[in-house]
C-alpha positions as a Markdown table, in Angstrom:
| # | Residue | x | y | z |
|---|---|---|---|---|
| 1 | Met | 23.8 | -2.3 | 60.2 |
| 2 | Cys | 27.7 | -2.6 | 61.6 |
| 3 | Arg | 29.2 | -5.8 | 62.4 |
| 4 | Trp | 31.5 | -5.8 | 65.1 |
| 5 | Ala | 33.8 | -8.9 | 67.2 |
| 6 | Ala | 35.3 | -9.2 | 70.8 |
| 7 | Trp | 37.4 | -11.4 | 72.5 |
| 8 | Gln | 38.2 | -11.6 | 76.8 |
| 9 | Gly | 40.7 | -14.6 | 77.4 |
| 10 | Lys | 44.2 | -15.0 | 77.0 |
| 11 | Pro | 46.7 | -12.4 | 75.2 |
| 12 | Leu | 45.4 | -13.6 | 71.4 |
| 13 | Phe | 46.7 | -11.1 | 68.2 |
| 14 | Leu | 44.0 | -9.4 | 66.4 |
| 15 | Ser | 44.6 | -10.7 | 63.7 |
| 16 | Glu | 43.4 | -13.9 | 64.9 |
| 17 | Ile | 39.7 | -12.5 | 64.6 |
| 18 | Leu | 40.5 | -9.8 | 61.8 |
| 19 | Thr | 41.7 | -11.3 | 59.0 |
| 20 | Ala | 42.9 | -14.7 | 59.4 |
| 21 | Pro | 39.5 | -16.2 | 59.6 |
| 22 | Asp | 37.3 | -17.7 | 56.7 |
| 23 | His | 34.7 | -15.4 | 57.0 |
| 24 | Ser | 37.1 | -12.8 | 58.9 |
| 25 | Leu | 35.7 | -9.3 | 60.3 |
| 26 | Ile | 37.2 | -7.6 | 58.1 |
| 27 | Gln | 35.9 | -9.8 | 55.2 |
| 28 | Gln | 32.5 | -9.0 | 56.7 |
| 29 | Ser | 32.9 | -5.9 | 55.9 |
| 30 | Arg | 32.9 | -6.8 | 52.5 |
| 31 | Glu | 30.4 | -9.9 | 52.2 |
| 32 | Ala | 28.4 | -9.8 | 55.3 |
| 33 | Ser | 25.9 | -12.5 | 55.8 |
| 34 | Lys | 23.8 | -12.2 | 59.4 |
| 35 | Cys | 22.5 | -8.6 | 58.5 |
| 36 | Lys | 21.0 | -6.1 | 55.6 |
| 37 | Thr | 23.8 | -4.2 | 55.1 |
| 38 | Ala | 26.3 | -7.1 | 53.4 |
| 39 | Ile | 28.9 | -4.0 | 52.5 |
| 40 | Asn | 30.2 | -1.8 | 56.3 |
| 41 | Ala | 32.2 | 0.9 | 54.5 |
| 42 | Asp | 31.9 | 3.5 | 56.7 |
| 43 | Gly | 34.5 | 3.2 | 58.5 |
| 44 | Phe | 36.2 | 0.7 | 61.7 |
| 45 | Gly | 37.4 | 1.0 | 65.0 |
| 46 | Leu | 39.7 | -1.4 | 67.2 |
| 47 | Ala | 39.7 | -1.1 | 71.0 |
| 48 | Trp | 41.7 | -3.2 | 72.8 |
| 49 | Tyr | 43.4 | -3.4 | 76.8 |
| 50 | Asp | 46.4 | -4.3 | 77.6 |
| 51 | Gln | 49.1 | -3.8 | 80.0 |
| 52 | His | 47.3 | -0.3 | 80.9 |
| 53 | Pro | 43.9 | 0.2 | 82.1 |
| 54 | Asn | 42.5 | 3.0 | 80.0 |
| 55 | Pro | 42.5 | 1.2 | 75.9 |
| 56 | Gly | 43.9 | 2.1 | 73.5 |
| 57 | Leu | 41.7 | 3.2 | 70.5 |
| 58 | Tyr | 42.8 | 3.1 | 66.4 |
| 59 | Arg | 39.5 | 4.0 | 64.2 |
| 60 | Asp | 39.6 | 5.4 | 60.5 |
| 61 | Val | 36.7 | 6.5 | 58.4 |
| 62 | Tyr | 38.3 | 3.9 | 55.2 |
| 63 | Pro | 36.6 | 0.2 | 54.3 |
| 64 | Ala | 38.5 | -1.9 | 56.9 |
| 65 | Trp | 39.5 | -3.9 | 53.7 |
| 66 | Ser | 41.7 | -1.0 | 52.1 |
| 67 | Asp | 44.2 | 0.1 | 55.1 |
| 68 | Ala | 47.0 | -1.7 | 55.6 |
| 69 | Asn | 48.1 | -0.2 | 58.4 |
| 70 | Leu | 45.0 | -2.0 | 60.1 |
| 71 | Lys | 46.3 | -5.2 | 59.0 |
| 72 | Ser | 49.8 | -4.5 | 60.0 |
| 73 | Leu | 48.7 | -3.4 | 63.5 |
| 74 | Ala | 46.4 | -6.5 | 63.3 |
| 75 | Glu | 49.5 | -8.9 | 62.8 |
| 76 | Gln | 51.6 | -7.4 | 65.8 |
| 77 | Val | 49.2 | -6.6 | 68.4 |
| 78 | Arg | 48.6 | -9.2 | 70.6 |
| 79 | Ala | 45.8 | -8.2 | 73.8 |
| 80 | Arg | 43.6 | -10.1 | 76.3 |
| 81 | Leu | 40.2 | -8.1 | 75.7 |
| 82 | Phe | 39.4 | -6.2 | 72.4 |
| 83 | Leu | 36.8 | -4.3 | 70.3 |
| 84 | Ala | 36.5 | -4.2 | 66.9 |
| 85 | His | 33.8 | -2.6 | 64.5 |
| 86 | Val | 33.1 | -1.8 | 60.8 |
| 87 | Arg | 30.8 | 0.2 | 60.5 |
| 88 | Ala | 27.4 | 0.6 | 57.8 |
| 89 | Ser | 26.2 | 3.9 | 58.9 |
| 90 | Thr | 22.5 | 4.7 | 59.2 |
| 91 | Gly | 22.3 | 8.6 | 58.6 |
| 92 | Thr | 25.2 | 9.9 | 60.5 |
| 93 | Ala | 28.4 | 11.2 | 58.6 |
| 94 | Thr | 31.3 | 9.3 | 58.0 |
| 95 | Ser | 33.8 | 11.1 | 60.1 |
| 96 | Arg | 36.5 | 9.2 | 62.2 |
| 97 | Asn | 34.7 | 10.8 | 65.4 |
| 98 | Asn | 31.2 | 8.7 | 64.4 |
| 99 | Cys | 33.4 | 5.2 | 64.2 |
| 100 | His | 33.3 | 2.5 | 66.8 |
| 101 | Pro | 34.3 | 1.6 | 69.2 |
| 102 | Phe | 33.4 | 5.4 | 71.6 |
| 103 | Val | 36.1 | 5.4 | 74.9 |
| 104 | Gln | 35.7 | 7.8 | 78.1 |
| 105 | Gly | 38.0 | 6.4 | 80.8 |
| 106 | Lys | 38.3 | 3.0 | 81.1 |
| 107 | Trp | 35.3 | 2.4 | 79.4 |
| 108 | Ser | 35.2 | 1.5 | 75.6 |
| 109 | Phe | 31.3 | 0.7 | 73.9 |
| 110 | Met | 30.3 | -0.5 | 70.3 |
| 111 | His | 27.0 | -1.0 | 68.7 |
| 112 | Asn | 24.8 | -2.4 | 66.4 |
| 113 | Gly | 21.8 | -1.1 | 65.6 |
| 114 | Gln | 18.8 | 1.9 | 65.4 |
| 115 | Val | 17.0 | 4.4 | 68.1 |
| 116 | Gly | 13.8 | 5.2 | 65.6 |
| 117 | Gly | 13.3 | 8.8 | 64.8 |
| 118 | Phe | 16.7 | 9.7 | 67.2 |
| 119 | Asp | 17.1 | 13.1 | 64.6 |
| 120 | Ser | 13.4 | 13.9 | 66.4 |
| 121 | Phe | 15.0 | 13.9 | 69.8 |
| 122 | Arg | 18.7 | 15.1 | 69.3 |
| 123 | Lys | 19.0 | 17.7 | 71.1 |
| 124 | Asp | 17.1 | 15.8 | 74.2 |
| 125 | Ala | 19.6 | 13.1 | 74.0 |
| 126 | Asp | 23.0 | 15.2 | 74.5 |
| 127 | Met | 20.8 | 17.5 | 77.5 |
| 128 | Met | 20.9 | 14.0 | 79.3 |
| 129 | Ile | 24.8 | 13.4 | 79.4 |
| 130 | Pro | 26.3 | 14.7 | 82.6 |
| 131 | Asp | 28.3 | 18.3 | 81.4 |
| 132 | Ala | 31.0 | 16.1 | 83.4 |
| 133 | Leu | 31.2 | 14.0 | 80.5 |
| 134 | Tyr | 29.8 | 16.0 | 77.6 |
| 135 | Ala | 33.3 | 16.7 | 76.2 |
| 136 | His | 33.6 | 13.5 | 75.4 |
| 137 | Arg | 31.0 | 13.6 | 73.0 |
| 138 | Lys | 32.9 | 14.5 | 70.0 |
| 139 | Gly | 30.3 | 13.2 | 67.2 |
| 140 | Ala | 26.7 | 12.7 | 65.9 |
| 141 | Thr | 25.7 | 9.4 | 66.7 |
| 142 | Asp | 22.8 | 7.8 | 69.3 |
| 143 | Ser | 24.9 | 5.2 | 69.8 |
| 144 | Glu | 27.8 | 7.7 | 71.0 |
| 145 | Ala | 24.9 | 9.3 | 73.0 |
| 146 | Leu | 23.4 | 6.1 | 74.2 |
| 147 | Phe | 27.0 | 5.2 | 75.5 |
| 148 | Leu | 27.3 | 7.9 | 77.5 |
| 149 | Val | 24.3 | 8.7 | 79.0 |
| 150 | Ala | 24.5 | 5.2 | 80.4 |
| 151 | Cys | 28.0 | 5.9 | 81.8 |
| 152 | Gly | 26.2 | 9.5 | 83.5 |
| 153 | Met | 23.6 | 6.7 | 84.9 |
| 154 | Gly | 26.4 | 4.8 | 86.7 |
| 155 | Leu | 28.2 | 2.7 | 84.0 |
| 156 | Asp | 31.1 | 1.9 | 86.8 |
| 157 | His | 28.6 | 1.0 | 89.8 |
| 158 | Asp | 26.0 | -1.7 | 87.9 |
| 159 | Pro | 26.4 | -2.2 | 83.9 |
| 160 | Lys | 23.1 | -3.4 | 83.5 |
| 161 | Ala | 20.9 | -1.6 | 85.5 |
| 162 | Ala | 22.4 | 1.6 | 83.6 |
| 163 | Met | 22.2 | 0.3 | 79.9 |
| 164 | Gln | 18.6 | -0.6 | 81.2 |
| 165 | Ala | 18.3 | 2.6 | 81.9 |
| 166 | Ala | 19.3 | 4.3 | 79.2 |
| 167 | Val | 18.0 | 2.4 | 76.5 |
| 168 | Gly | 14.4 | 2.6 | 78.6 |
| 169 | Ala | 15.8 | 6.8 | 78.0 |
| 170 | Phe | 16.1 | 6.8 | 74.2 |
| 171 | Glu | 13.4 | 3.4 | 73.7 |
| 172 | Ala | 10.7 | 6.3 | 75.6 |
| 173 | Arg | 11.9 | 8.7 | 72.9 |
| 174 | Ser | 11.6 | 7.3 | 70.2 |
| 175 | Leu | 8.6 | 5.4 | 70.6 |
| 176 | Arg | 7.2 | 9.0 | 71.6 |
| 177 | Ser | 8.4 | 10.1 | 68.2 |
| 178 | Gly | 6.4 | 7.8 | 66.6 |
| 179 | Gln | 9.3 | 6.3 | 64.2 |
| 180 | Gly | 10.6 | 2.8 | 64.7 |
| 181 | Pro | 12.3 | 0.2 | 64.5 |
| 182 | His | 11.7 | 2.6 | 67.8 |
| 183 | Met | 15.5 | 0.5 | 69.4 |
| 184 | Arg | 17.2 | -2.8 | 68.2 |
| 185 | Met | 20.7 | -3.2 | 69.4 |
| 186 | Ala | 23.7 | -5.5 | 69.7 |
| 187 | Ala | 26.1 | -3.7 | 71.8 |
| 188 | Gly | 29.3 | -5.2 | 73.6 |
| 189 | Phe | 31.3 | -2.8 | 75.5 |
| 190 | Ser | 34.9 | -3.3 | 78.4 |
| 191 | Asp | 35.4 | -1.8 | 81.1 |
| 192 | Gly | 38.9 | -3.7 | 80.6 |
| 193 | Val | 38.5 | -6.3 | 83.3 |
| 194 | Thr | 34.8 | -7.4 | 81.6 |
| 195 | Leu | 33.5 | -8.0 | 78.1 |
| 196 | Tyr | 30.4 | -6.8 | 78.7 |
| 197 | Ala | 27.4 | -7.4 | 75.5 |
| 198 | Leu | 23.7 | -6.6 | 75.4 |
| 199 | Arg | 21.2 | -7.9 | 72.6 |
| 200 | Tyr | 17.7 | -6.1 | 72.9 |
| 201 | Ala | 15.0 | -5.0 | 70.1 |
| 202 | Ser | 11.7 | -3.4 | 70.2 |
| 203 | Asp | 10.7 | -5.7 | 67.5 |
| 204 | Asp | 11.5 | -9.0 | 66.9 |
| 205 | Leu | 14.1 | -8.0 | 64.7 |
| 206 | Ala | 17.2 | -8.0 | 67.5 |
| 207 | Pro | 20.3 | -7.6 | 65.4 |
| 208 | Ser | 22.1 | -10.6 | 65.4 |
| 209 | Met | 24.8 | -11.9 | 67.7 |
| 210 | Phe | 26.7 | -15.3 | 68.8 |
| 211 | Tyr | 29.2 | -16.6 | 71.3 |
| 212 | Gln | 31.8 | -19.7 | 71.8 |
| 213 | Trp | 34.2 | -20.3 | 73.8 |
| 214 | Asn | 38.1 | -21.5 | 72.3 |
| 215 | Asp | 39.9 | -24.5 | 73.9 |
| 216 | Asp | 42.8 | -23.3 | 71.6 |
| 217 | Trp | 42.8 | -19.9 | 72.4 |
| 218 | Gln | 41.6 | -20.5 | 75.9 |
| 219 | Gly | 38.5 | -17.8 | 75.8 |
| 220 | Trp | 35.5 | -16.0 | 74.7 |
| 221 | Ser | 34.6 | -14.6 | 71.1 |
| 222 | Val | 31.3 | -12.5 | 70.8 |
| 223 | Val | 30.0 | -11.4 | 67.6 |
| 224 | Ser | 27.5 | -10.3 | 65.3 |
| 225 | Glu | 28.2 | -13.6 | 63.0 |
| 226 | Pro | 30.6 | -16.7 | 63.2 |
| 227 | Tyr | 34.0 | -15.8 | 61.9 |
| 228 | Asp | 34.6 | -19.5 | 61.0 |
| 229 | Thr | 32.5 | -22.2 | 61.6 |
| 230 | Ala | 34.2 | -25.1 | 61.1 |
| 231 | Phe | 33.9 | -24.8 | 65.1 |
| 232 | Gly | 30.6 | -26.1 | 64.7 |
| 233 | Asn | 30.0 | -24.5 | 68.5 |
| 234 | Trp | 28.6 | -21.4 | 68.4 |
| 235 | Ile | 26.0 | -20.1 | 70.5 |
| 236 | Glu | 23.3 | -17.4 | 69.9 |
| 237 | Val | 22.6 | -14.6 | 72.7 |
| 238 | Pro | 18.8 | -15.1 | 73.1 |
| 239 | Lys | 17.0 | -11.5 | 72.2 |
| 240 | Gly | 16.2 | -9.8 | 75.1 |
| 241 | Ser | 20.3 | -10.9 | 76.7 |
| 242 | Phe | 22.8 | -8.9 | 78.9 |
| 243 | Cys | 25.9 | -10.4 | 79.3 |
| 244 | Arg | 29.2 | -10.9 | 81.6 |
| 245 | Phe | 32.6 | -12.2 | 80.2 |
| 246 | Thr | 35.3 | -13.4 | 82.4 |
| 247 | Ala | 38.2 | -14.8 | 81.3 |
| 248 | Thr | 37.0 | -18.0 | 81.9 |
| 249 | Glu | 33.3 | -17.5 | 83.3 |
| 250 | Val | 30.2 | -16.8 | 80.8 |
| 251 | Lys | 26.9 | -15.6 | 82.6 |
| 252 | Ile | 23.7 | -14.5 | 80.7 |
| 253 | Glu | 20.7 | -12.8 | 82.5 |
| 254 | Pro | 17.4 | -11.3 | 81.3 |
| 255 | Phe | 17.8 | -7.5 | 80.0 |
| 256 | Ala | 14.6 | -5.1 | 79.3 |
| 257 | Pro | 14.7 | -1.4 | 79.7 |
| 258 | Ile | 13.4 | -0.2 | 82.2 |
| 259 | Tyr | 11.4 | 3.4 | 81.7 |
| 260 | Ala | 10.4 | 3.9 | 85.9 |
| 261 | Gln | 14.1 | 4.2 | 87.4 |
| 262 | Ala | 14.1 | 7.7 | 86.2 |
| 263 | Gln | 16.7 | 9.6 | 88.5 |
| 264 | Thr | 16.9 | 13.0 | 86.8 |
| 265 | Pro | 14.1 | 15.4 | 85.1 |
| 266 | Glu | 14.6 | 15.2 | 82.1 |
| 267 | Leu | 13.3 | 10.7 | 82.6 |
| 268 | Arg | 11.1 | 11.9 | 84.8 |
| 269 | Ala | 9.1 | 14.0 | 82.1 |
| 270 | Val | 9.4 | 10.8 | 79.7 |
């Protein structure tokens, strides 16, 4: 299982979360404490927003702790919103195109979890991606496919509904494949204005997710696991939740897949 961290608030150096804390994201890539995979060595990635509507993107296949460029970049780049991810593959190849975050236009997306039986319906999943978006399908992961399907289902207009429909479509196909766990996910994504996060599983083992408001930094941290327990005010996101973080506020709503909201022949066939 992967580890990730996101920030929304006043501009912050990426290093404050990626490298500086005792249990920073880079440290978690070597010694994660809240997931069954302690080592996350199958690549890393960053997406950040500052002066432009579309995010900057840096990804590579090296273990995060061994990339000197990542440390230097994190110490120099300051952003008001960023997503960072260290990867532990659940089966697909270690390649730059399979590293999170994934980007399409103004959107960036990262995911921790798995979709059971994805190999059995990979072609079906790819066919749900609209032609206009398919050029963005660079890798082979279930995460990237889910993201692009959600983009095609109206992520621009209603992020929660789009994710509910996309997750429902993938979970239904996983159930039909008979291979579990059918859906486990902790995802963070953004349009450069709002930071969204969701935590969901079809069983009782939803990947971990926490958030906190930082008075000193004036913003929200959203993480797979806390990077510094000294603050003592981390809040666990409940399973089955959809979160919206603006610069100063958070709104948490229930999240559940939608199967009946099928608007395409592929979904109506589920």
